[in-house]
C-alpha positions in Angstrom: -20.8 -3.9 2.6 -22.1 -0.6 3.9 -23.4 -0.6 7.5 -24.8 2.9 7.6 -28.4 1.6 7.8 -27.6 -1.0 10.4 -28.6 0.5 13.8 -26.2 0.6 16.7 -28.1 -0.3 19.9 -27.1 1.0 23.3 -27.8 -2.0 25.5 -27.5 -0.3 28.8 -28.3 -3.5 30.8 -25.2 -5.2 29.3 -23.1 -2.0 29.1 -22.5 -2.5 25.4 -23.1 -1.0 22.0 -24.4 -3.7 19.7 -25.0 -4.3 16.0 -26.8 -7.4 14.7 -25.5 -8.6 11.3 -26.8 -11.7 9.7 -28.4 -12.7 13.0 -25.1 -12.4 14.9 -24.2 -9.9 17.7 -21.1 -7.7 17.3 -20.4 -5.3 20.2 -18.3 -2.8 22.1 -18.3 -3.2 25.8 -18.2 0.0 27.9 -18.2 1.3 31.4 -19.9 4.6 32.2 -18.8 6.7 35.1 -20.2 10.2 35.5 -19.6 11.9 32.1 -16.8 9.5 31.0 -17.3 6.4 28.9 -14.6 3.8 28.9 -14.6 1.7 25.7 -13.2 -1.6 27.0 -13.5 -4.3 24.3 -14.7 -4.7 20.7 -15.8 -8.0 19.3 -17.1 -9.2 16.0 -18.0 -12.9 15.4 -15.3 -14.7 13.5 -17.6 -15.4 10.6 -18.2 -11.6 10.1 -14.6 -10.4 10.6 -13.0 -8.4 7.8 -16.1 -6.7 6.6 -15.8 -3.3 8.3 -18.3 -4.1 11.0 -16.0 -3.1 13.9 -15.2 0.2 12.1 -18.9 0.9 11.6 -19.6 0.2 15.2 -16.8 2.5 16.5 -17.9 5.3 14.2 -21.5 5.0 15.4 -20.4 4.8 19.0 -18.3 8.0 18.5 -21.4 9.7 17.1 -23.4 8.6 20.2 -20.7 9.8 22.5 -20.5 13.1 20.8 -24.3 13.6 20.9 -24.4 12.7 24.7 -21.5 15.1 25.4 -19.5 12.3 27.0 -15.7 12.1 27.4 -14.3 9.0 25.8 -11.5 6.9 27.4 -10.4 4.4 24.8 -9.0 1.3 26.5 -9.8 -1.2 23.7 -6.8 -1.7 21.3 -9.1 -1.6 18.3 -10.7 1.7 19.3 -7.2 3.2 20.0 -6.1 2.0 16.5 -9.2 3.5 14.9 -8.6 6.8 16.7 -5.0 6.9 15.3 -6.4 6.4 11.8 -9.3 8.9 12.3 -7.9 11.7 14.4 -10.9 13.9 13.7 -12.5 12.1 16.7 -9.6 12.7 19.1 -11.5 15.7 20.7 -13.9 13.1 22.3 -11.1 12.1 24.6 -10.7 15.6 26.0 -7.0 15.6 25.0 -7.3 17.9 22.0 
């Protein structure tokens, strides 16, 4: 399934990017310090895993980070793996 039309919500109160799919919450937890955003943990409900939801969330989070001119610090293993597979986003880390 394609999740391009599913919005990614920045829930600032919970410090997470969220997508709701089939009534369930998938999310990326983050911490924001100055102009750095630390992506800490990605989670997709077990019933929704394997559908590309995590990848869609990470891609949308990267777009948000780019638009906000933030420096990304990937701490979540899934985000690190995604970056390894999609090196075009590596400049967001400031290590390009």
